[in-house]
N, CA and C of each residue as an Amber inpcrd file, in Angstrom:
protein
   576
   0.6920000  -1.3790000   0.0530000   0.1220000   0.3520000  -0.1720000
   1.0920000   1.5790000   0.0970000   0.0620000   1.6380000  -0.5300000
   0.8360000   3.4860000  -0.4090000   1.4140000   4.1500000   0.9770000
   2.1450000   5.0220000   0.6970000   2.3320000   6.4350000   1.1970000
   1.3620000   7.2640000   0.8620000   0.6700000   8.1890000   1.8780000
  -0.2220000   9.2110000   2.0650000   0.3930000  10.4460000   2.3410000
   0.4140000  11.7470000   1.8850000   1.3540000  12.6390000   2.3770000
  -0.0210000  13.5100000   2.2170000  -0.7420000  13.8420000   3.8750000
  -2.0660000  14.8080000   3.9280000  -1.6630000  15.5850000   4.3850000
  -1.6470000  16.9900000   3.8210000  -1.3830000  17.7790000   3.9710000
  -2.1020000  19.8590000   4.2960000  -2.1440000  20.1050000   5.0990000
  -3.0890000  21.4670000   4.8400000  -2.5920000  22.4100000   4.2350000
  -3.8910000  23.2670000   3.6300000  -3.2470000  24.4020000   2.4740000
  -1.7940000  25.2970000   3.5380000  -1.9250000  26.3650000   2.8130000
  -0.8750000  27.4170000   3.2980000  -1.8280000  28.4910000   2.9640000
  -1.3130000  29.6190000   3.8330000  -1.8950000  30.6540000   4.6610000
  -2.5320000  31.7840000   3.2550000  -4.0180000  31.7190000   4.3470000
  -4.9640000  32.5260000   3.7570000  -4.7990000  33.6420000   4.3380000
  -5.1160000  35.3350000   4.1910000  -5.7470000  36.0530000   5.2740000
  -6.7690000  36.1110000   6.0450000  -7.8110000  34.7220000   5.6010000
  -8.6660000  34.9800000   7.1580000  -7.7750000  34.0230000   8.0730000
  -7.1140000  32.8060000   7.8410000  -6.5810000  32.7440000   8.0450000
  -5.3170000  32.7490000   9.3640000  -4.7110000  34.3970000   8.3150000
  -4.2230000  35.7100000   9.7380000  -5.0860000  35.8300000  10.2690000
  -5.9830000  35.7840000  10.3430000  -6.7160000  36.5850000  10.5670000
  -7.7180000  36.1610000  12.1730000  -7.3080000  34.9240000  12.1100000
  -7.9920000  33.4240000  12.7990000  -9.6410000  33.6010000  12.9650000
  -9.8240000  34.2000000  11.1780000 -11.9220000  33.8630000  10.8470000
 -11.8560000  31.9580000  10.8990000 -13.0890000  31.8540000  10.3460000
 -13.9510000  30.2230000  10.6800000 -13.8250000  30.3360000   8.8390000
 -12.8550000  29.7300000   8.6790000 -12.7520000  29.7070000   7.4760000
 -13.1740000  28.3210000   6.5640000 -14.9450000  28.3390000   6.3160000
 -14.7560000  27.1610000   5.7320000 -15.3790000  26.8990000   4.6100000
 -16.4250000  25.7150000   3.9460000 -16.5010000  25.7340000   2.9350000
 -17.0900000  26.7110000   2.0640000 -18.1410000  27.3480000   2.7640000
 -18.4010000  29.1760000   2.0520000 -17.3980000  30.0680000   1.6200000
 -16.5110000  29.8100000   2.4360000 -14.9070000  31.3240000   1.8700000
 -14.1980000  29.9520000   0.9190000 -14.2960000  30.8110000  -0.4480000
 -13.4370000  30.2550000  -1.4210000 -12.2350000  31.1300000  -1.1700000
 -11.6580000  31.3710000  -0.2840000 -10.7590000  32.8310000  -0.7820000
  -9.2010000  31.5930000  -1.0590000  -8.7740000  32.4940000  -2.2440000
  -7.1660000  32.5580000  -2.9130000  -5.8040000  32.2610000  -0.7260000
  -5.0680000  31.8540000  -0.9580000  -3.8590000  32.0650000  -0.4320000
  -3.2540000  33.7120000  -0.3850000  -3.0710000  34.4040000   0.3630000
  -2.0260000  35.3990000   0.4830000  -0.8710000  35.3540000   0.1150000
  -0.1510000  36.3000000   0.2720000   1.6820000  36.6640000  -0.5100000
   1.6940000  35.8600000   0.5780000   1.7240000  35.6760000   1.8360000
   2.3170000  35.5900000   2.4230000   2.9160000  33.6520000   2.8000000
   1.2160000  33.1040000   2.0920000   1.2170000  31.6790000   2.7350000
   1.8090000  31.4810000   1.1350000   2.3370000  32.3370000  -0.1510000
   2.8090000  31.5280000  -1.0740000   3.9800000  31.6480000  -1.2900000
   4.2530000  32.5600000  -0.3600000   5.8260000  32.5940000   0.0070000
   6.0770000  32.0070000   0.7760000   5.0810000  31.2670000   2.5740000
   5.6210000  30.1590000   2.8250000   6.0180000  28.7070000   2.1770000
   5.4260000  28.8450000   0.9710000   5.6470000  27.3570000   0.1910000
   6.7870000  27.0120000  -0.7060000   7.3310000  28.3030000  -0.9230000
   8.4780000  28.3500000  -2.0300000  10.1120000  27.6770000  -1.0180000
   9.5780000  28.1370000   0.0460000  10.8870000  27.0720000   0.8220000
  11.1490000  25.7550000   0.9630000   9.9140000  25.2340000   0.7000000
   9.3840000  23.9030000   1.3360000   9.5950000  22.6800000  -0.4170000
  10.0680000  21.6760000  -0.3180000   9.7170000  20.3440000  -1.2300000
   9.3560000  19.2820000  -0.7960000   8.3910000  19.8010000  -1.8530000
   7.3990000  18.6190000  -2.4240000   7.3240000  17.6750000  -2.1060000
   7.3950000  16.3870000  -1.7040000   7.6490000  15.0470000  -2.3090000
   7.4440000  14.2890000  -3.5540000   7.5470000  13.3450000  -3.9380000
   7.1470000  13.4250000  -5.6140000   6.0070000  12.2810000  -4.9770000
   4.6420000  12.8570000  -5.2650000   4.2120000  12.6210000  -5.2920000
   2.9870000  11.3090000  -7.2090000   2.4640000   9.7510000  -6.9750000
   1.8900000   9.7970000  -8.0560000   0.8360000  10.0550000  -8.3440000
   0.7890000  10.5450000  -7.3810000  -0.8780000  11.5620000  -7.6700000
  -1.5610000  12.2460000  -6.5440000  -2.3410000  13.3620000  -6.4190000
  -2.1840000  14.5790000  -5.8320000  -3.8580000  14.7040000  -6.6370000
  -4.8270000  14.3980000  -4.6090000  -5.7350000  14.7090000  -4.4810000
  -5.8960000  15.7910000  -3.6850000  -6.7570000  16.7880000  -3.9170000
  -7.1660000  18.0830000  -3.4730000  -9.0080000  18.1910000  -2.8840000
  -8.2840000  19.0990000  -1.9050000 -10.1490000  19.9700000  -1.8660000
 -10.6400000  20.9900000  -2.8450000 -11.5180000  20.8220000  -3.0530000
 -12.3460000  21.4330000  -4.5460000 -12.2270000  23.2190000  -4.1290000
 -11.5500000  23.5810000  -3.4810000 -11.5440000  25.1620000  -2.2050000
 -10.4770000  25.4940000  -2.7630000 -10.2690000  26.8400000  -3.4950000
  -9.0700000  27.4400000  -4.5820000  -7.4350000  27.8840000  -3.4890000
  -7.5610000  27.1840000  -2.1870000  -6.3590000  27.8940000  -1.4330000
  -5.7430000  25.8910000  -1.3370000  -6.5880000  24.9070000  -1.3760000
  -5.8710000  23.5200000  -1.6000000  -5.4890000  23.4990000  -2.5090000
  -6.4990000  23.6500000  -4.3470000  -5.8080000  24.0770000  -5.4480000
  -4.6460000  24.6090000  -5.9130000  -3.9930000  25.6420000  -5.1520000
  -3.0650000  26.7750000  -5.1990000  -2.3020000  26.1720000  -5.1120000
  -1.6400000  25.5270000  -3.6830000  -1.2750000  25.2330000  -2.8620000
  -0.3550000  23.9270000  -3.2850000  -0.9510000  23.1210000  -4.1830000
  -0.2190000  21.6580000  -4.8920000  -0.2700000  22.3760000  -5.8610000
  -0.5990000  23.1440000  -6.8620000  -0.1570000  23.4200000  -7.7360000
   1.2070000  24.1040000  -7.2630000   0.9260000  24.8960000  -6.7100000
   2.4680000  25.6280000  -6.1140000   3.6480000  24.2910000  -6.0520000
   3.2470000  23.5450000  -5.2600000   3.9760000  22.6260000  -4.7590000
   4.8000000  21.2620000  -6.0290000   3.8020000  21.0240000  -6.9250000
   3.7220000  20.2870000  -7.9340000   4.0030000  20.5030000  -8.7030000
   3.4860000  21.8100000  -9.2140000   2.6390000  22.5320000 -10.2080000
   3.0110000  21.9610000 -11.3530000   2.0410000  21.1040000 -11.5710000
   0.6730000  20.3950000 -12.0060000  -0.5320000  21.1350000 -11.9040000
  -1.7960000  20.7310000 -12.6490000  -2.3680000  20.9040000 -12.6020000
  -2.9780000  19.7320000 -12.5400000  -3.1010000  18.8070000 -12.8720000
  -3.2750000  17.2600000 -12.9520000  -3.7660000  16.8540000 -11.7650000
  -4.5130000  17.4120000 -10.7610000  -5.3550000  16.8900000  -9.7990000
  -6.7900000  16.5270000  -9.9120000  -6.4200000  15.2110000  -8.6760000
  -7.9920000  14.8470000  -9.0110000  -9.0850000  15.0480000  -7.4330000
  -9.8260000  16.2370000  -8.0520000 -11.0260000  16.8880000  -6.7390000
 -11.9050000  15.7330000  -6.4920000 -11.4640000  16.0960000  -4.9320000
 -11.9940000  15.0870000  -3.8390000 -13.3320000  16.2120000  -3.1070000
 -14.6470000  15.8160000  -3.7700000 -15.2560000  17.2450000  -2.7140000
 -15.1930000  16.9730000  -1.2050000 -15.5210000  15.7430000  -0.8320000
 -16.0130000  15.2080000   0.5300000 -14.7350000  15.3150000   1.9000000
 -13.6100000  16.1810000   0.9760000 -12.7990000  16.8480000   1.9640000
 -12.3510000  18.3830000   2.0860000 -13.3920000  18.7430000   1.6070000
 -13.4540000  19.8620000   1.9940000 -13.8030000  20.8080000   3.2410000
 -13.8330000  22.1770000   3.9080000 -13.3820000  21.9690000   5.0480000
 -15.2770000  22.4990000   5.7620000 -15.0090000  22.5890000   7.1190000
 -16.2520000  21.9450000   7.9290000 -17.0300000  23.6050000   7.1680000
 -18.7610000  23.1590000   6.9560000 -19.1810000  24.6090000   6.5920000
 -19.8790000  25.4360000   8.3730000 -19.0520000  26.4000000   8.6560000
 -19.4000000  27.2440000   9.5740000 -20.6590000  27.4690000  10.0770000
 -21.5130000  27.4180000   8.9160000 -22.7300000  28.2190000   9.1910000
 -22.8080000  29.6850000   9.5290000 -23.1360000  30.1860000  10.1410000
 -23.3360000  32.2330000  10.0170000 -21.9120000  32.2180000  10.6780000
 -20.9240000  31.0240000  11.6210000 -19.3290000  31.3890000  11.8260000
 -18.6270000  32.0690000  10.9370000 -19.3790000  31.2740000   9.3730000
 -18.1250000  31.4280000   8.7580000 -17.5200000  33.4300000   8.5640000
 -16.5660000  33.0920000   8.4710000 -15.4190000  34.3200000   7.7370000
 -15.4890000  35.1890000   8.9570000 -16.4400000  34.8930000  10.5500000
 -15.7710000  35.6490000  11.1880000 -14.9020000  34.9130000  12.7420000
 -14.2460000  36.1490000  13.3900000 -13.3800000  35.7090000  14.5570000
 -13.9850000  36.2090000  15.4810000 -13.4780000  35.7090000  16.5290000
 -13.7000000  35.2250000  17.8930000 -14.1330000  37.1530000  18.4520000
 -13.2360000  38.0050000  18.3560000 -13.9060000  39.3540000  18.5440000
 -15.1290000  39.1840000  18.1640000 -15.3270000  39.4200000  17.1490000
 -16.9790000  39.1080000  15.8760000 -17.8090000  38.7740000  16.8640000
 -17.3230000  37.1640000  17.2520000 -18.4810000  36.4270000  17.4920000
 -18.7660000  36.8310000  18.9020000 -17.9500000  36.7890000  20.2700000
 -17.5750000  36.6940000  21.5010000 -18.6390000  36.6960000  22.1480000
 -19.3890000  37.6040000  21.6160000 -20.7720000  38.3340000  22.4700000
 -22.4650000  38.0400000  21.5310000 -22.0510000  36.8200000  20.8420000
 -23.4150000  35.9760000  20.3830000 -23.3480000  34.6740000  20.9350000
 -24.6020000  35.5080000  21.9260000 -25.2520000  34.1030000  22.7540000
 -24.6870000  32.7140000  21.9730000 -25.2440000  32.2190000  20.5060000
 -25.2860000  30.9110000  19.8460000 -23.6770000  30.5300000  20.1510000
 -22.6080000  31.6420000  19.9100000 -20.6830000  31.3690000  20.1410000
 -20.3680000  30.5130000  21.2840000 -21.6480000  31.2970000  21.6440000
 -20.6790000  30.9650000  23.3310000 -21.6920000  29.6250000  24.1190000
 -22.6860000  29.3180000  23.2370000 -23.0060000  28.5060000  23.4780000
 -22.7720000  27.5460000  22.8990000 -22.5820000  27.4370000  21.1490000
 -21.4500000  26.4810000  21.0190000 -19.7400000  25.9740000  21.5800000
 -19.7880000  27.0280000  22.0110000 -18.3590000  26.8770000  22.9780000
 -18.0340000  26.3500000  24.6780000 -18.8490000  26.3590000  24.8900000
 -20.0060000  25.8300000  25.9440000 -19.9130000  24.9240000  25.6980000
 -20.4730000  23.9450000  24.7340000 -20.9000000  22.3100000  24.0650000
 -19.2030000  21.9560000  23.9630000 -18.0890000  23.2350000  24.1250000
 -17.4120000  21.9800000  23.3180000 -17.2080000  21.3570000  21.7560000
 -17.4490000  22.7850000  21.3190000 -17.6870000  22.7390000  19.8240000
 -18.5790000  21.5080000  19.1490000 -20.0890000  20.5910000  20.4410000
 -20.3150000  19.9300000  20.4650000 -21.7720000  19.3400000  19.4530000
 -22.0440000  21.3170000  19.8420000 -23.1320000  21.8630000  18.9560000
 -22.8400000  21.8950000  17.5620000 -24.4690000  21.3720000  16.4820000
 -24.0580000  21.5370000  15.0950000 -23.7460000  23.5850000  14.7540000
 -22.8320000  24.0690000  14.0410000 -22.8090000  25.5850000  13.4950000
 -23.8100000  25.8070000  13.2790000 -24.5820000  27.0490000  13.4810000
 -25.9600000  27.5930000  13.6000000 -25.4730000  27.4870000  11.6900000
 -26.8950000  27.1620000  11.0050000 -26.9840000  26.9490000   9.7240000
 -25.3760000  26.3110000   9.2590000 -24.8540000  25.4900000  10.2140000
 -23.6930000  24.8920000   9.1310000 -24.1630000  23.3360000   9.3850000
 -22.5910000  22.3080000   9.5180000 -22.6410000  21.3530000   9.3410000
 -22.2580000  21.0640000  10.9480000 -22.9160000  19.8210000  11.4850000
 -22.5250000  19.6520000  12.7050000 -21.2370000  19.0020000  12.8710000
 -20.1480000  18.6180000  13.6910000 -19.0810000  17.7890000  14.0330000
 -19.1220000  16.7250000  13.8260000 -20.2490000  15.8170000  13.6140000
 -20.3760000  14.3120000  13.5600000 -20.7490000  14.1160000  11.7730000
 -21.3380000  15.1290000  11.4960000 -21.6610000  15.1320000   9.8210000
 -20.6230000  15.3790000   9.4730000 -20.0160000  16.4160000   9.3420000
 -18.0890000  16.6570000   8.8240000 -17.5200000  15.3640000   9.0100000
 -16.5790000  15.1250000  10.2890000 -15.9170000  14.1300000  10.5180000
 -16.7550000  13.4280000   9.8180000 -17.4410000  12.8280000   9.4280000
 -18.1090000  11.1910000   8.8100000 -17.6760000  11.8760000   7.0930000
 -18.0410000  12.7500000   7.0500000 -17.7690000  13.6330000   5.3540000
 -16.2580000  13.1470000   5.2490000 -15.8780000  13.6690000   5.6330000
 -14.1390000  14.0510000   5.0570000 -13.5750000  12.4170000   5.6560000
 -14.0250000  11.5890000   6.5940000 -13.6840000  10.0790000   6.5500000
 -13.5820000   9.3310000   5.3320000 -15.2680000   9.6500000   4.8030000
 -15.4310000   9.0350000   3.6150000 -14.4290000   9.2340000   2.4980000
 -14.5030000  10.5800000   2.7890000 -13.6610000  11.0860000   1.3650000
 -12.1060000  10.4570000   1.4120000 -11.4600000  10.0940000   2.7070000
 -10.1580000   9.2320000   2.8290000  -9.8330000   7.8150000   2.0280000
 -11.5250000   7.5340000   2.3060000 -11.6520000   6.0790000   2.4260000
 -11.7730000   5.5610000   1.5190000 -12.3590000   6.9910000   0.1620000
 -12.1340000   6.5760000  -1.2120000 -11.4390000   7.1390000  -1.8680000
 -10.3510000   7.8020000  -0.8980000  -8.7040000   8.0230000  -1.9510000
  -8.0820000   6.1270000  -1.0160000  -7.9790000   5.9870000  -0.5860000
  -7.7590000   4.6280000   0.1580000  -7.9460000   3.3670000  -1.1220000
  -9.4730000   3.3080000  -1.1610000  -9.7230000   2.2760000  -1.8470000
  -9.9310000   2.3940000  -3.5710000  -9.1470000   3.2800000  -4.0190000
  -8.4220000   3.7760000  -5.8580000  -6.9900000   3.5240000  -5.5000000
  -6.9870000   3.6960000  -4.5860000  -4.9690000   2.8060000  -4.0660000
  -5.0330000   1.6880000  -4.4230000  -5.9610000   1.0330000  -4.0810000
  -6.1050000  -0.4530000  -3.4490000  -6.2280000  -0.5160000  -5.2290000
  -7.2080000  -0.4990000  -6.6000000  -7.5240000  -0.4100000  -7.2940000
  -6.4510000  -0.2210000  -8.8500000  -5.3730000   1.3320000  -8.0100000
  -4.6110000   1.5590000  -8.9420000  -3.5460000   1.7860000  -8.2080000
  -2.2700000   1.1410000  -7.9960000  -1.4510000   1.1760000  -6.3230000
  -0.5120000   2.7740000  -6.9550000  -0.0220000   3.0860000  -5.8420000
   0.9660000   3.9870000  -6.2490000   1.8670000   3.7370000  -5.2860000
   3.4480000   4.6670000  -5.1570000   4.2880000   4.4950000  -3.9540000
   3.4850000   4.9400000  -3.2680000   3.0510000   7.0110000  -3.9770000
   2.8660000   8.0700000  -3.0420000   2.1770000   8.6530000  -3.3350000
   0.9460000   9.3670000  -2.7990000  -0.0080000  10.4710000  -3.2610000
   0.4340000  11.3870000  -1.6450000  -0.2130000  12.5960000  -2.8820000
  -0.9800000  13.3680000  -1.9940000  -1.7640000  14.2700000  -1.3780000
  -2.4750000  14.7900000  -0.7350000  -3.8060000  15.1350000  -0.2040000
  -3.5570000  16.6320000   0.4220000  -4.2270000  17.1930000  -0.8020000
  -4.2670000  18.6320000  -0.5250000  -6.2510000  19.1130000   0.6310000
  -5.6290000  19.5930000   1.9480000  -6.8560000  19.7770000   1.9790000
  -7.3290000  20.6600000   3.0450000  -7.8220000  20.1140000   4.0600000
  -7.7130000  21.1850000   5.2210000  -7.6100000  20.7790000   6.7050000
  -7.1060000  22.1690000   8.3170000  -7.0740000  21.6630000   9.5770000
  -8.2460000  20.7940000   9.4390000  -8.8970000  21.0110000   9.5440000
 -10.6050000  20.7970000  10.2640000 -10.3360000  19.0540000   9.6070000
 -10.7880000  18.9640000   8.3920000 -10.1200000  17.6910000   7.4140000
  -9.0050000  16.8260000   8.0650000  -8.1460000  16.7140000   7.9330000
  -7.1430000  16.9700000   8.6010000  -7.5820000  15.7140000  10.3260000
  -8.0070000  16.6540000  11.3400000  -7.7030000  15.8360000  12.0020000
  -9.4760000  15.1270000  12.6280000  -9.9740000  15.2280000  11.0180000
 -10.8700000  14.3750000  11.1330000 -11.1080000  12.9730000  10.6280000
 -10.3310000  12.9930000  10.0120000  -9.6320000  12.0660000   9.3910000
  -8.7470000  11.1470000   9.8690000  -7.6570000  11.6280000  10.5650000
  -6.3880000  11.3860000  11.7370000  -6.7520000  10.6900000  13.0850000
  -8.0430000  11.8580000  13.0790000  -8.9400000  10.8990000  14.9770000
  -9.6170000  10.1430000  14.0450000  -9.9800000   8.9350000  13.0880000
 -11.1850000   7.8140000  13.0480000  -9.7990000   6.6490000  12.3020000
  -8.7260000   6.9190000  11.6150000  -7.7310000   6.7920000  10.5420000
  -5.9980000   6.8000000  11.7610000  -5.5960000   8.0330000  12.1990000
  -4.3930000   7.6750000  12.4710000  -3.8080000   6.9060000  13.8410000
  -2.3360000   6.3100000  13.9090000  -1.8470000   5.0990000  14.8560000
  -0.8550000   6.3750000  15.4400000  -0.4690000   6.6820000  16.6230000
  -1.0770000   6.1280000  17.8730000  -2.5910000   7.0120000  17.5840000
  -3.5500000   6.3310000  18.1860000  -4.7470000   6.8490000  19.1200000
  -4.7700000   7.9010000  19.1240000  -5.3710000   9.7280000  18.8850000
  -5.2840000  11.0510000  19.5470000  -6.7020000  11.1900000  19.4860000
  -6.9980000  12.2190000  19.7980000  -8.5940000  12.7300000  19.8030000
  -7.7780000  13.8100000  18.7780000  -8.9460000  14.6000000  18.1850000
  -9.7310000  15.3170000  17.4580000  -8.6160000  16.1070000  17.0400000
  -8.4400000  17.0300000  17.8790000  -7.4900000  18.4240000  18.5720000
  -6.1990000  18.2060000  18.5870000  -5.6510000  17.3810000  18.9450000
  -4.6750000  16.5000000  18.6850000  -3.4640000  16.1990000  17.6090000
  -4.4020000  16.5550000  16.2590000  -3.4780000  16.2050000  14.9300000
  -3.8280000  17.7000000  15.1860000  -4.2810000  18.7290000  14.9750000
  -3.7500000  20.4650000  14.3690000  -1.9830000  20.7570000  13.9190000
  -2.5080000  20.8210000  13.4220000  -1.0810000  21.4850000  12.3060000
  -1.1460000  22.5500000  11.5490000  -0.1520000  23.2310000  11.3920000
   0.2020000  24.0630000  10.6860000  -0.1960000  24.5100000   9.9340000
  -0.8950000  26.0080000   8.7060000  -0.5950000  25.6930000   7.6690000
   0.5630000  25.7050000   6.5490000   1.2420000  24.7130000   5.2250000
   1.6600000  24.1500000   5.0470000   2.1130000  23.5050000   4.9440000
   1.3580000  22.6360000   5.7360000   2.6960000  21.2480000   7.2210000
   1.5250000  20.1070000   7.1130000   1.6170000  18.7380000   7.2450000
   0.7410000  17.5810000   7.9350000   1.6950000  16.4770000   8.1800000
   1.2380000  15.4990000   7.7800000   1.5220000  14.2170000   8.4910000
   2.1020000  12.9870000   6.9120000   2.8400000  12.5510000   7.3500000
   3.2710000  11.2930000   5.7210000   2.1420000  10.0510000   6.8500000
   1.6130000   9.2330000   5.9140000   0.8250000   8.0460000   6.5990000
   1.4820000   7.1530000   5.9190000   1.5970000   5.7900000   6.8560000
   2.2990000   4.4330000   6.4430000   1.2390000   3.7230000   6.5160000
   0.0420000   2.8880000   6.1860000  -0.5670000   2.3360000   6.4140000
   0.0370000   0.9440000   8.0820000  -0.5400000   0.8730000   8.2850000
  -0.1410000  -0.3370000  10.0570000  -1.2310000  -1.6630000   9.0230000
   0.1180000  -2.4610000   9.2030000  -1.0760000  -4.0900000   8.8040000
  -1.5570000  -4.4810000   9.1010000  -2.7800000  -4.9440000   7.7990000
  -3.7880000  -5.7660000   8.6130000  -4.6160000  -5.4000000   9.4740000
  -4.8260000  -3.7200000   9.5000000  -5.9080000  -2.5230000   9.9440000
  -5.6280000  -1.8070000   8.8770000  -6.8850000  -0.9540000   8.5720000
  -7.7100000   0.5230000   8.3020000  -6.5010000   1.7300000   8.6740000
  -5.9290000   1.3040000   9.7930000  -5.4500000   2.9810000  10.6290000
  -4.1310000   2.8050000   9.6230000  -3.8580000   4.0360000   9.7790000
  -2.5660000   4.8700000   9.5300000  -1.4410000   5.5200000  10.4330000
  -0.0630000   5.2320000  10.3630000   0.7220000   5.5450000  11.2220000
   1.2220000   6.9720000  10.3900000   1.3010000   8.0750000  11.1270000
   0.7680000   8.8500000  11.4200000   3.0180000   9.7220000  11.6930000
   3.2810000  10.4580000  10.4500000   4.4690000  11.2190000  10.9070000
   4.3300000  12.4910000  10.4230000   5.0590000  13.6340000  11.4950000
   4.9040000  14.6920000  11.3000000   5.3450000  15.0970000   9.9970000
   5.1590000  15.8450000   8.7980000   5.9650000  16.9040000   7.9890000
   5.6470000  17.9540000   7.6950000   6.6830000  18.8070000   7.0750000
   8.3010000  18.5350000   6.8550000   8.4540000  17.7160000   8.3470000
């Protein structure tokens, strides 16, 4: 079975401002995000899967210099609903936001996705990539996705087992995954 490089897209303006940038805001990388990638050497990948969001496509194009990308819609970021494109300072006095915080993030985002639906969607997208690898083997593939997507996938498939937030990763970084023999789990190693 192949290795999978699961990579978070580079910086956007919304990331810099601490905003909830989900599936409703299709913003490009900012100049700092582009500059961040210039110093990185992407490992060879036989195939490159991406979330259909601009920030992921641009990251993949910069790192691998190709437009031959396989779009995986299930790997897009969470729909943050009415919190979308807002930051803590803009939300901290809203009762719905305080209720969401008090729930430990377990309540659905108002007019958006629940964490359970989001996680299952991302995990299904990852499982689709794994199935594709069993049908058309490759040495290594890359998947350029979102921070929340990585956490959702690795909470289910990562080894050693960790909690969702334990898999947080900075922009332009990720995990190199190798299969755990006889299971559907994947060993995780930080990249770069």
